[in-house]
C-alpha positions as CSV (number, residue, x, y, z in Angstrom):
1,M,16.7,-23.1,43.0
2,S,14.4,-23.3,39.9
3,A,16.0,-25.5,37.5
4,P,16.2,-23.1,34.7
5,G,13.5,-23.7,32.2
6,V,10.9,-24.3,34.9
7,G,11.4,-21.2,36.2
8,G,11.4,-19.6,32.3
9,A,8.3,-21.3,31.6
10,G,6.2,-19.2,34.9
11,V,7.3,-16.7,34.0
12,E,6.5,-16.9,30.0
13,R,2.9,-18.6,31.1
14,G,2.6,-15.6,33.7
15,E,4.0,-13.2,30.9
16,L,1.3,-14.8,27.9
17,A,-2.3,-14.9,30.4
18,D,-1.1,-11.2,31.5
19,E,-0.6,-10.5,27.6
20,L,-4.1,-12.2,26.7
21,A,-5.5,-9.9,29.3
22,E,-4.3,-6.7,28.2
23,L,-5.7,-7.7,24.4
24,A,-8.6,-8.5,24.7
25,G,-9.4,-4.9,26.6
26,R,-7.7,-3.2,24.0
27,L,-10.0,-5.2,21.5
28,E,-13.4,-4.7,23.5
29,A,-12.1,-0.9,23.8
30,A,-12.1,-1.2,19.9
31,E,-15.7,-1.4,19.6
32,A,-16.4,0.6,21.8
33,Y,-14.5,3.3,19.3
34,L,-16.3,1.7,15.8
35,H,-18.9,1.5,17.9
36,L,-20.3,-2.3,16.9
37,D,-24.0,-2.0,17.6
38,R,-24.3,1.1,15.4
39,L,-22.5,-0.8,12.8
40,R,-24.6,-3.6,13.0
41,A,-27.1,-2.6,12.5
42,R,-25.9,0.4,9.9
43,H,-25.1,-2.9,8.1
44,S,-28.5,-4.7,8.5
45,E,-30.2,-1.0,7.2
46,L,-27.7,-1.2,4.7
47,E,-28.2,-4.6,2.8
48,A,-32.3,-4.0,3.1
49,Q,-31.7,-1.2,0.6
50,L,-29.2,-2.7,-1.5
51,A,-31.5,-5.4,-2.2
52,D,-33.8,-2.8,-3.9
53,P,-34.1,-3.1,-6.9
54,G,-35.5,0.6,-7.6
55,L,-32.4,1.7,-6.0
56,W,-30.2,1.2,-9.3
57,E,-32.3,4.0,-10.4
58,E,-30.0,6.7,-9.1
59,P,-26.9,5.5,-9.9
60,E,-24.2,8.1,-7.3
61,R,-26.8,7.0,-4.4
62,A,-26.5,3.6,-5.4
63,R,-22.3,3.7,-5.6
64,R,-22.2,6.0,-2.5
65,L,-24.5,2.9,-0.1
66,S,-22.1,0.1,-1.6
67,A,-18.8,2.1,-0.3
68,E,-19.9,2.5,2.7
69,Y,-21.8,-1.4,2.9
70,G,-18.1,-2.3,2.2
71,R,-16.3,-0.3,4.7
72,V,-19.1,-1.2,7.2
73,R,-18.3,-5.2,6.1
74,S,-15.0,-4.8,6.1
75,D,-15.1,-3.3,9.7
76,L,-16.9,-6.1,11.1
77,E,-15.2,-8.9,9.6
78,E,-12.3,-7.1,11.1
79,L,-13.6,-6.9,14.9
80,E,-15.2,-10.6,14.4
81,R,-12.0,-11.7,13.4
82,L,-10.1,-10.4,16.0
83,R,-12.9,-12.0,18.7
84,R,-12.3,-14.8,16.9
85,S,-7.7,-15.0,16.8
86,L,-8.1,-13.9,20.2
87,T,-10.6,-16.6,22.2
88,E,-8.9,-19.7,19.8
89,A,-5.2,-18.0,21.3
90,R,-7.2,-18.3,25.0
91,E,-8.2,-21.6,24.6
92,L,-4.8,-22.9,23.0
93,H,-3.2,-21.4,25.7
94,D,-5.5,-23.2,28.5
95,L,-5.4,-26.4,26.9
96,A,-1.7,-25.9,27.2
97,L,-1.4,-25.4,30.7
98,E,-3.1,-28.4,31.1
99,E,-1.6,-30.5,29.8
100,G,1.6,-28.9,31.6
101,E,4.9,-27.2,31.2
102,E,6.0,-28.9,27.9
103,A,3.0,-29.2,25.9
104,L,3.0,-24.5,26.9
105,E,6.9,-25.0,25.6
106,A,5.9,-26.6,22.3
107,L,3.3,-24.3,21.6
108,R,4.8,-20.9,22.4
109,P,5.8,-20.5,18.7
110,E,2.3,-20.9,17.6
111,L,0.7,-18.4,20.7
112,R,3.6,-16.3,19.9
113,E,2.4,-15.9,16.2
114,A,-1.0,-15.3,17.3
115,L,-0.8,-12.8,19.8
116,D,2.1,-11.0,17.5
117,G,-1.1,-10.7,14.3
118,V,-3.8,-9.9,16.9
119,R,-1.4,-6.7,18.6
120,A,-0.6,-5.4,14.7
121,A,-4.3,-5.6,13.9
122,L,-5.7,-3.6,16.6
123,E,-2.9,-1.4,16.5
124,E,-4.7,-0.6,12.5
125,L,-7.9,-0.2,14.5
126,E,-6.2,2.4,16.9
127,L,-5.5,4.6,14.3
128,R,-8.7,4.6,13.0
129,S,-10.1,6.3,16.4
130,L,-7.7,9.3,15.3
131,F,-9.5,10.1,12.5
132,A,-12.4,12.5,14.0
133,G,-13.4,14.4,10.8
134,E,-16.0,14.4,9.3
135,Y,-14.1,13.5,5.6
136,D,-11.1,11.6,6.8
137,E,-12.7,8.5,5.5
138,R,-12.8,10.3,1.7
139,D,-10.6,10.5,-0.6
140,A,-8.5,13.5,-1.3
141,V,-7.3,15.8,-3.8
142,C,-3.6,16.8,-3.8
143,E,-1.8,20.2,-5.2
144,I,1.7,20.5,-4.9
145,H,3.3,24.2,-5.8
146,A,7.1,25.3,-5.7
147,G,7.5,28.1,-3.5
148,A,10.5,30.2,-2.2
149,G,14.2,29.0,-4.5
150,G,14.1,29.3,-7.8
151,T,14.7,26.1,-9.6
152,D,15.8,23.9,-6.8
153,A,12.6,24.7,-4.9
154,Q,10.7,23.8,-8.6
155,D,13.0,20.6,-7.9
156,W,11.6,19.7,-4.5
157,A,8.2,20.1,-5.3
158,E,8.6,16.9,-7.9
159,M,10.5,15.2,-5.3
160,L,7.6,16.1,-2.7
161,L,4.7,15.1,-5.8
162,R,7.4,11.3,-6.1
163,M,7.3,11.2,-2.1
164,Y,3.5,11.5,-1.7
165,L,2.9,8.7,-4.9
166,R,5.4,6.4,-3.3
167,W,3.8,6.6,-0.1
168,A,0.3,6.1,-1.7
169,E,1.5,2.9,-3.4
170,R,3.0,1.8,-0.4
171,H,-0.8,1.5,1.4
172,G,-2.2,0.3,-1.8
173,F,-4.2,4.0,-2.9
174,G,-5.0,4.5,-6.1
175,V,-4.3,7.7,-7.9
176,E,-4.7,9.9,-10.4
177,L,-2.3,12.4,-11.7
178,D,-4.4,15.1,-13.4
179,E,-2.2,17.7,-13.6
180,V,1.6,18.7,-14.2
181,S,2.9,21.7,-15.3
182,P,7.0,21.5,-15.9
183,G,9.3,23.9,-13.7
184,Q,11.2,26.2,-15.9
185,E,14.9,24.4,-16.0
186,A,13.8,21.3,-14.0
187,G,12.0,20.6,-11.7
188,I,7.6,21.0,-11.5
189,L,5.7,24.4,-10.9
190,S,2.8,22.6,-9.8
191,A,0.4,19.5,-9.7
192,T,-2.6,18.0,-9.5
193,F,-3.2,14.3,-8.4
194,I,-6.1,12.4,-6.4
195,V,-5.2,10.0,-4.2
196,R,-8.4,7.2,-3.3
197,G,-8.4,5.0,-0.7
198,R,-10.3,4.9,2.9
199,H,-9.0,7.7,4.9
200,A,-6.6,9.3,2.0
201,Y,-7.3,12.8,3.0
202,G,-7.0,12.0,6.8
203,L,-3.9,10.8,6.4
204,L,-2.8,13.5,3.8
205,A,-4.8,16.3,6.0
206,A,-1.4,16.1,8.4
207,E,1.1,17.1,4.6
208,R,-0.9,20.2,4.4
209,G,1.5,23.2,4.8
210,V,5.4,23.9,3.8
211,H,8.2,21.8,3.4
212,R,11.4,23.1,3.7
213,L,14.3,21.5,2.3
214,V,18.0,22.6,3.0
215,R,20.8,20.3,0.8
216,M,23.4,21.4,-1.0
217,S,22.6,22.8,-4.3
218,P,22.8,20.8,-7.6
219,F,22.0,23.8,-10.1
220,D,24.6,26.4,-8.2
221,S,27.7,26.2,-9.6
222,Q,30.0,26.2,-7.3
223,H,27.6,23.5,-4.8
224,R,26.5,26.2,-2.2
225,R,24.0,25.1,0.6
226,Q,20.8,26.3,-0.2
227,T,16.4,26.6,1.2
228,S,14.1,26.0,-0.7
229,F,10.6,25.5,0.0
230,A,7.3,24.0,-1.8
231,S,3.7,23.5,-0.5
232,L,1.1,20.9,-0.2
233,E,-2.6,21.4,-0.1
234,A,-5.4,18.8,0.3
235,T,-9.0,18.7,0.1
236,P,-11.2,16.0,0.9
237,F,-12.7,15.0,-2.8
238,L,-16.7,14.6,-2.8
239,E,-17.5,13.0,-6.0
240,D,-20.9,14.7,-5.0
241,A,-19.5,17.8,-3.9
242,G,-21.9,19.9,-6.9
243,D,-24.7,19.1,-3.9
244,E,-22.6,21.5,-1.6
245,V,-22.4,23.9,-3.2
246,E,-23.1,25.5,-6.5
247,I,-21.3,26.8,-9.6
248,D,-22.0,29.5,-12.1
249,E,-20.6,29.0,-15.1
250,R,-21.1,32.8,-15.7
251,D,-18.4,32.9,-12.5
252,L,-15.9,31.2,-15.0
253,R,-13.0,31.5,-17.1
254,V,-12.5,28.1,-19.1
255,D,-9.7,28.2,-21.0
256,T,-7.5,25.2,-23.0
257,Y,-4.3,24.4,-23.8
258,R,-2.1,21.8,-25.5
259,S,-0.9,19.6,-22.6
260,S,2.7,18.7,-22.0
261,G,4.4,15.7,-20.0
262,A,3.7,12.4,-20.6
263,G,0.1,10.6,-21.1
264,G,0.0,8.8,-24.1
265,Q,-0.5,9.3,-27.4
266,H,-3.2,11.6,-27.1
267,V,-0.7,14.2,-25.3
268,N,0.2,17.0,-27.5
269,V,-2.1,16.6,-30.7
270,T,-4.7,18.9,-29.6
271,D,-5.8,21.4,-27.0
272,S,-7.8,19.5,-24.6
273,A,-6.3,20.4,-21.3
274,V,-8.6,22.6,-19.7
275,R,-8.0,25.5,-16.9
276,I,-10.9,27.2,-15.1
277,T,-10.8,30.4,-13.2
278,H,-13.2,30.8,-10.8
279,L,-13.6,34.7,-10.8
280,P,-14.8,35.2,-7.6
281,T,-12.6,33.5,-5.6
282,G,-9.4,33.7,-8.2
283,I,-9.3,29.8,-7.3
284,V,-7.8,28.5,-10.9
285,V,-7.9,24.5,-11.4
286,S,-6.6,22.4,-14.3
287,C,-6.9,19.1,-15.8
288,Q,-5.1,17.5,-18.9
289,N,-4.6,14.1,-18.1
290,E,-7.8,12.5,-19.4
291,R,-8.1,11.9,-23.2
292,S,-10.7,14.9,-23.9
293,Q,-11.3,17.8,-23.6
294,H,-14.8,17.5,-22.8
295,Q,-13.4,14.7,-20.0
296,N,-11.0,17.3,-18.9
297,K,-13.3,20.2,-18.0
298,A,-15.7,17.3,-16.4
299,R,-12.5,16.4,-14.1
300,A,-11.9,19.9,-13.2
301,L,-15.2,21.3,-12.2
302,Q,-15.5,18.1,-9.8
303,I,-11.7,19.2,-8.3
304,L,-13.2,22.8,-8.5
305,A,-16.3,22.0,-6.7
306,A,-14.2,20.1,-3.9
307,K,-12.2,22.9,-3.3
308,L,-14.9,25.6,-2.7
309,A,-16.7,23.1,-0.7
310,E,-13.7,23.5,1.5
311,R,-13.3,26.9,1.4
312,Q,-16.9,27.6,3.0
313,R,-16.2,25.0,5.9
314,A,-12.9,26.8,6.6
315,E,-14.9,30.0,6.7
316,R,-17.1,28.1,8.8
317,R,-14.4,27.0,11.3
318,A,-12.6,30.8,11.1
319,E,-15.7,32.1,12.1
320,L,-16.3,30.0,15.3
321,S,-12.6,30.7,15.4
322,A,-13.1,34.3,15.8
323,L,-15.9,33.3,18.8
324,A,-13.4,31.4,20.4
325,G,-10.9,34.3,20.1
326,P,-7.2,34.6,18.8
327,Q,-4.8,31.3,19.2
328,A,-1.4,30.9,19.4
329,K,-0.2,30.8,16.2
330,V,2.0,27.5,15.1
331,E,6.0,28.9,15.1
332,W,7.5,29.0,11.6
333,G,4.6,30.4,9.6
334,N,2.3,27.7,8.1
335,Q,6.2,25.4,8.0
336,I,5.3,22.2,9.0
337,R,8.1,20.1,8.4
338,S,12.2,20.8,7.3
339,Y,14.1,18.1,5.6
340,V,17.7,18.4,6.2
341,L,20.4,17.0,3.7
342,A,23.1,19.2,5.0
343,P,25.5,19.5,6.8
344,Y,23.8,16.8,8.8
345,Q,20.3,14.4,7.5
346,L,17.3,15.0,9.9
347,V,13.9,16.0,9.0
348,K,11.5,16.9,11.6
349,D,8.4,17.8,12.1
350,L,8.1,21.3,13.4
351,R,4.2,21.2,15.2
352,T,5.1,18.0,16.7
353,G,9.0,17.2,17.5
354,E,8.7,13.6,15.7
355,E,11.9,13.4,14.1
356,T,14.4,10.7,12.2
357,G,17.7,10.8,10.2
358,N,16.7,8.5,7.7
359,V,15.6,11.6,5.2
360,E,15.7,9.0,2.4
361,A,14.0,6.9,3.6
362,V,11.4,9.7,4.0
363,L,11.9,10.9,0.8
364,D,11.0,7.1,-0.8
365,G,7.4,7.4,0.7
366,D,7.6,6.4,4.2
367,L,5.9,8.8,6.1
368,D,3.5,7.1,8.7
369,R,5.2,8.1,11.1
370,F,4.7,11.8,10.6
371,M,1.4,11.6,9.7
372,V,0.7,9.5,12.9
373,S,2.3,12.0,15.6
374,Y,0.1,14.8,13.6
375,L,-3.0,12.5,14.7
376,R,-2.5,12.2,17.7
377,W,-0.9,15.7,18.9
378,R,-4.2,16.7,16.3
379,R,-6.7,14.8,19.2
380,G,-4.2,16.3,21.8
381,G,-5.6,19.5,21.1
382,G,-3.1,20.6,18.8
383,A,-5.1,21.6,15.8
384,E,-8.3,22.4,14.8
385,Q,-9.9,19.4,13.2
386,P,-10.2,19.5,9.4
387,G,-13.1,19.2,7.5
């Protein structure tokens, strides 16, 4: 029988070699689905375009190219860093094997740390392969609306707003809260906010739909169980959406009103908040958090253009669906997820089956497991590609 140390090292030596081979294969796959050759070519093209002094005479185009260059460079640097880390780990492993068992034992913690780092980074890259929509990399304009359930639903809408703001904070995304309409007794009737960050829309598209809350109502004198509903809408926010749609001023009704809620000294001083109704479609957008009526109107028009562009894309998808024949409807209608606080604790996505009993963590913004399971479900044919 081998001494315990010898047998254990032999097993560990084989496991490390197998893990190095597995990670090398996953890195090659990542270079393929991220199109490494295309990234390098595009990087060179963008460098040449950004070096042209005349580009900055077109600020909007310059901004778009700069943003794309940053994304491409980031992808290339990450792939190169992973390739370098994996090469160094393999060299360290081979050196330890040459030196003998004691050297392998001494270097094992360092190797383990290096391989764990590569594995975590590859998991992040593999998530990107789930973003198949044209606009998945974009910022997202989101709206929350209270639904059935009275005051409980308005309180639930405010809970959802906090949940998504906490989620964005966890990811380091920027958030612009453009409009909040207070509820009649508590909570909110609606809110509009923009989440800025790479893949913000691709992730938040997983959350579109009706969210159902079951709990013992804090607004019921008898503390009975109450079911309430609120919804999230997510649209890719394109600064240049006006290039996709034409907005005729004659189709707009513009109302001004006094801002409400937090927002600084300028709030509640003048009627600076703006609500725009697009008469042909009935789409209504509001903005109240900019410093002037002019700024609020400009932001509201940006949001309206993004929503009209998304409406056009949805109509095109509907036409294609009609040609393909009727599709099976998701059970429970548009409801996508249930959050149960009583008589037990459970959050369950009704599309993917993903669930957790840690409701408090979810309401505090821990949503990634639900978003990733949705993206995998979508890639497997569970839903059409958004945007």
